[in-house]
C-alpha positions as CSV (number, residue, x, y, z in Angstrom):
1,X,1.3,-9.8,29.5
2,X,0.6,-7.5,31.9
3,X,2.8,-9.0,34.4
4,X,5.6,-8.3,31.7
5,X,5.1,-4.9,31.7
6,X,5.2,-4.6,34.6
7,X,8.3,-6.1,35.5
8,X,9.7,-3.5,33.5
9,X,8.1,-0.5,35.2
10,X,5.0,0.0,32.9
11,X,2.0,-0.4,35.2
12,X,-1.6,-1.3,33.3
13,X,-2.9,1.7,34.2
14,X,-0.6,4.3,33.4
15,X,0.6,2.1,29.9
16,X,-1.1,4.7,27.6
17,X,0.1,7.9,29.3
18,X,3.2,7.0,28.4
19,X,1.9,7.3,24.8
20,X,0.3,11.0,25.7
21,X,3.1,11.9,27.1
22,X,5.2,11.5,23.6
23,X,2.8,13.0,21.5
24,X,2.3,15.9,24.1
25,X,6.4,16.6,23.7
26,X,6.5,16.4,20.7
27,X,4.3,19.0,19.9
28,X,6.7,21.5,22.3
29,X,9.7,20.3,20.8
30,X,9.4,21.3,17.1
31,X,10.2,24.5,17.2
32,X,13.2,23.8,20.0
33,X,15.7,23.0,17.1
34,X,14.5,25.8,14.8
35,X,12.9,29.3,16.5
36,X,15.8,31.4,17.4
37,X,17.1,31.4,14.0
38,X,13.7,31.8,12.3
39,X,13.2,34.4,14.7
40,X,16.4,36.2,14.0
41,X,15.9,36.1,9.9
42,X,12.6,38.1,10.7
43,X,14.4,40.9,12.9
44,X,14.5,40.3,16.0
45,X,17.9,40.7,17.8
46,X,20.2,38.1,20.2
47,X,18.5,40.3,23.4
48,X,15.4,39.5,22.8
49,X,15.6,35.9,21.9
50,X,17.9,35.4,25.0
51,X,14.9,37.3,26.8
52,X,12.0,35.3,25.2
53,X,13.8,31.9,26.7
54,X,14.8,32.9,29.5
55,X,11.4,34.1,30.8
56,X,10.0,31.1,29.5
57,X,12.5,29.2,31.2
58,X,12.0,31.2,34.2
59,X,7.9,30.1,34.5
60,X,8.4,27.2,33.5
61,X,10.6,26.2,36.6
62,X,7.7,27.7,38.7
63,X,5.5,25.7,37.0
64,X,7.9,22.1,36.9
65,X,8.4,23.1,40.8
66,X,4.8,23.3,41.8
67,X,3.7,19.9,39.6
68,X,5.1,17.4,42.0
69,X,2.8,19.5,45.0
70,X,0.1,19.9,42.5
71,X,-0.4,16.5,41.3
72,X,0.4,14.9,45.0
73,X,-2.7,17.4,46.1
74,X,-4.8,17.4,43.3
75,X,-4.4,13.8,42.0
76,X,-1.8,14.0,38.7
77,X,-4.8,13.8,36.2
78,X,-6.0,16.1,36.3
79,X,-3.0,18.5,36.8
80,X,-1.9,17.0,33.5
81,X,-5.4,18.0,31.7
82,X,-4.8,22.1,33.2
83,X,-0.9,21.7,31.7
84,X,-3.3,20.6,28.4
85,X,-5.1,23.4,28.6
86,X,-3.1,26.1,29.3
87,X,-0.4,25.0,26.2
88,X,-3.0,25.0,23.4
89,X,-4.9,28.0,24.6
90,X,-1.1,30.5,25.1
91,X,0.2,28.4,21.7
92,X,-2.2,29.9,19.5
93,X,-1.9,33.4,21.9
94,X,1.4,33.4,20.2
95,X,1.3,32.0,17.3
96,X,-1.1,35.3,16.5
97,X,1.9,37.6,18.5
98,X,4.4,36.3,16.3
99,X,2.5,36.6,12.8
100,X,2.1,39.9,13.4
101,X,5.5,40.4,15.0
102,X,4.2,42.3,18.2
103,X,7.2,40.8,21.3
104,X,5.5,42.4,23.8
105,X,2.8,39.6,22.7
106,X,5.5,37.1,22.0
107,X,6.6,37.7,25.4
108,X,3.8,37.3,27.5
109,X,1.8,34.3,25.6
110,X,5.2,32.0,25.3
111,X,6.1,32.9,28.7
112,X,2.5,31.2,29.9
113,X,2.7,28.7,27.9
114,X,5.3,27.7,29.7
115,X,3.0,26.4,32.7
116,X,1.8,23.9,30.3
117,X,4.6,21.3,29.3
118,X,5.6,21.0,33.1
119,X,2.2,21.1,34.7
120,X,1.4,17.9,31.8
121,X,4.9,16.0,31.8
122,X,6.1,16.3,35.2
123,X,2.8,15.6,37.1
124,X,2.7,12.0,35.4
125,X,6.2,11.5,36.6
126,X,4.2,12.4,39.8
127,X,1.9,9.5,39.1
128,X,4.4,7.2,38.0
129,X,6.2,6.8,41.3
130,X,3.1,6.9,43.5
131,X,2.1,3.6,41.2
132,X,5.5,1.8,39.9
133,X,6.9,-1.2,42.8
134,X,9.7,0.5,44.0
135,X,12.0,-2.5,43.2
136,X,11.5,-1.7,39.1
137,X,11.4,2.3,40.1
138,X,14.8,2.8,37.8
139,X,12.9,1.0,35.0
140,X,10.5,2.5,35.0
141,X,11.8,6.1,35.0
142,X,14.1,4.9,33.1
143,X,11.5,4.2,30.3
144,X,9.7,8.0,31.0
145,X,13.1,9.7,30.2
146,X,12.4,7.4,26.9
147,X,9.0,8.8,25.7
148,X,9.8,12.5,26.7
149,X,13.2,12.6,24.5
150,X,11.9,10.7,22.4
151,X,9.3,13.2,21.2
152,X,10.8,16.4,22.7
153,X,14.0,16.1,20.8
154,X,13.7,13.2,18.6
155,X,10.8,12.6,16.8
156,X,10.3,17.0,16.8
157,X,13.0,17.6,15.3
158,X,13.1,14.8,12.3
159,X,9.9,16.2,11.7
160,X,10.7,20.0,11.9
161,X,14.0,19.1,9.5
162,X,11.5,16.7,7.3
163,X,8.2,19.3,7.0
164,X,9.7,23.1,7.4
165,X,11.0,22.5,3.0
166,X,7.2,21.4,2.5
167,X,5.8,23.8,4.8
168,X,7.6,26.4,6.0
169,X,8.6,27.3,9.6
170,X,5.4,29.3,10.6
171,X,3.3,26.6,9.0
172,X,5.3,23.8,11.0
173,X,5.1,25.8,15.3
174,X,1.2,25.5,14.3
175,X,0.8,22.0,13.4
176,X,2.6,21.2,17.3
177,X,-1.1,21.6,18.1
178,X,-2.4,18.2,16.2
179,X,0.5,16.9,18.5
180,X,-0.9,17.9,21.3
181,X,-4.6,18.0,21.1
182,X,-4.3,14.4,20.4
183,X,-1.6,13.5,23.4
184,X,-4.6,15.4,25.2
185,X,-7.5,13.5,24.7
186,X,-5.9,10.2,24.8
187,X,-4.8,11.3,28.5
188,X,-8.7,12.4,29.0
189,X,-10.3,8.8,28.0
190,X,-8.0,6.4,27.9
191,X,-5.9,6.9,31.4
192,X,-6.9,5.9,34.5
193,X,-6.5,6.2,38.1
194,X,-5.6,3.2,40.3
195,X,-6.8,5.3,43.0
196,X,-9.4,8.1,44.2
197,X,-7.9,11.5,43.7
198,X,-7.7,13.1,46.9
199,X,-9.1,15.5,48.4
200,X,-9.9,18.5,51.2
201,X,-8.3,21.6,51.5
202,X,-6.2,20.8,54.4
203,X,-5.0,17.9,52.4
204,X,-4.0,20.1,49.5
205,X,-2.8,23.0,51.6
206,X,-0.5,20.2,53.1
207,X,0.8,18.1,50.0
208,X,1.7,22.2,48.9
209,X,3.8,23.1,52.0
210,X,5.5,20.3,51.3
211,X,6.9,21.5,48.4
212,X,9.0,24.4,50.4
213,X,9.9,22.2,53.6
214,X,10.9,18.9,52.2
215,X,14.7,20.2,51.7
216,X,15.0,21.1,54.9
217,X,13.3,17.8,56.1
218,X,15.6,15.9,53.8
219,X,18.4,18.1,52.8
220,X,20.0,15.4,50.7
221,X,16.9,16.0,48.0
222,X,18.3,19.8,48.0
223,X,21.6,18.8,46.7
224,X,19.7,15.8,44.4
225,X,17.8,19.0,42.9
226,X,21.0,21.0,42.1
227,X,22.1,17.7,40.8
228,X,19.1,17.6,38.4
229,X,19.8,21.6,37.3
230,X,23.4,20.6,36.1
231,X,22.1,17.3,34.2
232,X,20.3,19.5,31.3
233,X,22.2,22.7,31.9
234,X,23.9,22.9,28.5
235,X,21.0,21.4,26.6
236,X,19.3,24.6,27.1
237,X,21.3,26.4,26.6
238,X,22.7,25.0,23.7
239,X,19.5,25.0,22.4
240,X,20.2,29.3,22.3
241,X,23.5,28.9,21.1
242,X,25.1,26.1,19.4
243,X,22.7,25.9,16.9
244,X,23.7,29.3,15.0
245,X,27.8,27.9,16.1
246,X,27.7,25.2,14.1
247,X,25.8,26.7,11.1
248,X,27.1,30.3,10.7
249,X,30.7,29.3,12.3
250,X,31.5,25.7,11.6
251,X,29.3,25.3,8.4
252,X,27.0,22.6,8.8
253,X,24.0,23.5,6.6
254,X,20.1,23.5,8.8
255,X,19.7,20.2,7.8
256,X,23.0,18.6,8.6
257,X,22.7,20.4,12.2
258,X,18.8,19.1,12.6
259,X,20.5,15.2,11.7
260,X,22.8,16.0,14.9
261,X,20.6,16.9,16.8
262,X,17.7,14.6,16.2
263,X,20.5,11.2,16.4
264,X,21.9,13.6,20.0
265,X,18.5,13.0,21.2
266,X,17.7,9.5,19.7
267,X,20.7,8.4,21.4
268,X,19.6,9.6,24.7
269,X,16.1,7.9,25.0
270,X,18.1,4.5,23.8
271,X,20.3,5.0,26.6
272,X,18.0,6.4,29.6
273,X,16.4,3.0,28.9
274,X,20.3,1.1,29.2
275,X,21.2,3.4,31.8
276,X,17.6,2.3,33.5
277,X,18.6,-1.2,33.6
278,X,22.3,-0.6,34.7
279,X,21.2,1.5,37.7
280,X,18.7,-1.2,39.3
281,X,21.9,-3.6,38.9
282,X,25.3,-1.6,39.7
283,X,24.0,1.3,41.3
284,X,21.6,5.1,41.0
285,X,24.8,7.1,42.1
286,X,27.4,5.2,40.4
287,X,25.5,5.5,37.1
288,X,25.1,9.4,37.1
289,X,27.7,10.1,39.0
290,X,30.3,7.9,36.3
291,X,27.9,7.6,33.5
292,X,25.9,10.7,33.9
293,X,28.7,13.8,34.9
294,X,31.9,12.2,33.4
295,X,30.5,11.6,30.2
296,X,29.1,15.2,29.7
297,X,32.0,16.7,31.0
298,X,34.2,15.3,28.4
299,X,32.5,15.7,25.4
300,X,30.5,19.3,26.0
301,X,34.2,20.9,25.4
302,X,34.5,18.5,22.4
303,X,31.1,20.5,20.4
304,X,34.2,23.6,19.8
305,X,37.5,21.4,19.5
306,X,36.3,18.4,17.4
307,X,35.6,20.9,14.5
308,X,38.2,23.0,15.2
309,X,40.8,20.2,14.4
310,X,38.8,18.6,11.6
311,X,36.7,21.5,10.2
312,X,33.5,21.4,9.3
313,X,33.5,17.4,9.6
314,X,29.2,16.0,10.0
315,X,30.5,12.8,11.1
316,X,33.1,13.3,13.8
317,X,30.3,16.2,14.7
318,X,27.6,13.4,15.1
319,X,29.5,11.1,17.2
320,X,30.7,14.3,19.9
321,X,26.9,15.0,19.4
322,X,25.9,10.9,20.5
323,X,28.6,10.6,23.6
324,X,26.8,13.5,25.3
325,X,23.6,11.8,24.7
326,X,24.2,9.5,26.2
327,X,26.0,11.1,28.9
328,X,22.6,12.7,29.7
329,X,20.9,9.8,30.0
330,X,23.6,8.6,32.7
331,X,21.7,11.3,34.7
332,X,18.0,9.2,34.3
333,X,18.2,7.5,38.4
334,X,17.9,10.7,39.5
335,X,14.0,10.4,39.0
336,X,14.8,6.9,41.1
337,X,16.8,8.4,43.3
338,X,15.1,11.2,44.8
339,X,11.9,9.4,46.1
340,X,13.7,7.0,48.0
341,X,15.2,10.0,49.5
342,X,11.8,11.2,51.2
343,X,9.3,7.5,50.6
344,X,7.0,9.7,53.0
345,X,6.7,12.6,50.6
346,X,7.0,11.4,47.4
347,X,5.9,14.2,45.8
348,X,8.1,16.8,47.4
349,X,10.4,15.4,46.7
350,X,10.0,15.3,42.7
351,X,9.1,18.6,43.0
352,X,12.2,19.6,43.6
353,X,13.7,16.9,41.2
354,X,11.4,19.1,38.8
355,X,11.7,22.4,40.3
356,X,15.7,21.0,39.1
357,X,14.3,20.9,35.6
358,X,12.9,24.0,35.7
359,X,15.5,26.1,36.6
360,X,18.0,24.1,34.5
361,X,15.5,25.4,31.6
362,X,15.7,28.7,33.4
363,X,19.4,29.2,33.7
364,X,20.8,27.7,30.2
365,X,19.5,30.5,28.0
366,X,21.6,32.7,30.8
367,X,24.7,30.3,31.1
368,X,24.1,30.9,27.0
369,X,24.9,34.9,27.6
370,X,28.3,34.5,28.9
371,X,29.3,33.2,24.6
372,X,29.5,37.0,24.3
373,X,32.6,37.7,26.9
374,X,34.3,34.2,27.3
375,X,33.0,33.1,23.5
376,X,31.9,29.4,22.7
377,X,34.9,27.3,24.4
378,X,35.0,29.9,27.4
379,X,31.8,28.3,27.7
380,X,31.6,25.0,26.9
381,X,34.6,24.6,29.2
382,X,32.8,26.5,32.4
383,X,29.9,23.7,31.4
384,X,32.3,20.8,31.9
385,X,33.4,22.1,35.4
386,X,30.0,22.6,36.3
387,X,29.2,18.8,35.2
388,X,32.3,17.4,37.2
389,X,30.8,19.6,41.0
390,X,28.1,17.4,39.8
391,X,29.7,14.0,39.5
392,X,30.6,15.3,43.5
393,X,27.5,16.0,44.5
394,X,26.1,12.5,43.1
395,X,28.2,11.0,46.0
396,X,26.5,12.9,48.6
397,X,23.4,11.6,48.1
398,X,24.3,8.4,49.3
399,X,21.7,7.2,51.9
400,X,19.8,4.4,52.9
401,X,16.6,5.3,54.3
402,X,14.1,3.5,56.6
403,X,11.5,1.3,54.1
404,X,9.0,3.4,53.1
405,X,5.8,2.4,55.2
406,X,2.9,2.5,52.7
407,X,4.7,1.5,49.4
408,X,5.3,-2.2,50.0
409,X,1.1,-2.8,50.1
410,X,0.3,-0.9,47.2
411,X,3.2,-2.6,45.5
412,X,1.5,-6.4,46.4
413,X,-1.7,-4.8,45.8
414,X,-0.4,-3.9,42.6
415,X,1.3,-7.1,42.2
416,X,-1.9,-9.5,42.8
417,X,-3.7,-7.7,40.0
418,X,-1.5,-7.6,37.2
419,X,0.1,-11.3,38.1
420,X,0.0,-14.0,35.5
């Protein structure tokens, strides 16, 4: 059985890590669908909400960038535990500030909390790249993003929609600590390193420096980082304005929109696995360009024009959400392309990948600010055009670097240990 799972990209020592990742991301994602409307109901203005999400996104971008280098320098497990501790401490601080409606302390605590989830989740991606055989890396990253989004978008959205009517928004936010706590405990006791954590100050500093120099050594890694920014730029912009547009302007109920959002991410997690396997069959570049870039470019404007043509048609909007969710997952093979572009500096390459994810979360609320001068339709067309640019940039990543020097030996060792 262990040999079967290894062939699917899930190596034995990281198996429980996928479960811990899912639980952690459930806790982190509970707020995504309702925090902005909740703050608006309590008198916070759109400018304050935009600032809150922008500061949070900026911190996430920095933490996402450094998580790869820190994981390579100090070991992924240590970095994940640090992220867990930061998240818990500053979530409690944020809830206390929110209860007092103290925006300054909300901004500080919510921003610092942004360090937590990239250190936890993206350090695990580095761990995955280090311990997974190259020939199944596409499948491995498909499963990684499956569990990531399962927690961040699907379970968290359905959970929030179910419990808010029962216990209210604030208690729902506080319940996130339960999921985060269980995930952190599982990491501490059930997920073990296959090799000793790196040691030595010189080695650690060299690994951290690699997060800065990798784009000079491998320019294509920098291009891949830009494509990663484009991947979820619209998704994080939608968190700020699309829910408000769908509820206040289109006329969906909050429950209906939560269902659309949850189904969108449910589609995404299923397609994450599918496109991981597809990429290993038809090519990772082709998958990202056509199933990622093109599907997103088509579906993003449809969020405006479908309800404009059909009114508040729940089922039609749901179909648009399904197509967009599938398009987001078309970018999944980037997580396998990037390490292959720099096999000697896996941590540095993933640091740039993670930086792209973080910058995307930072710039998403900034793009959402275009709604005021351009309107919802204009903003969606800007996002669609950006996806087409990303589609073209993806073909710049075509590269056939020399085979890695060290990975095959590690893969042979893993195969011997996990063979049936």
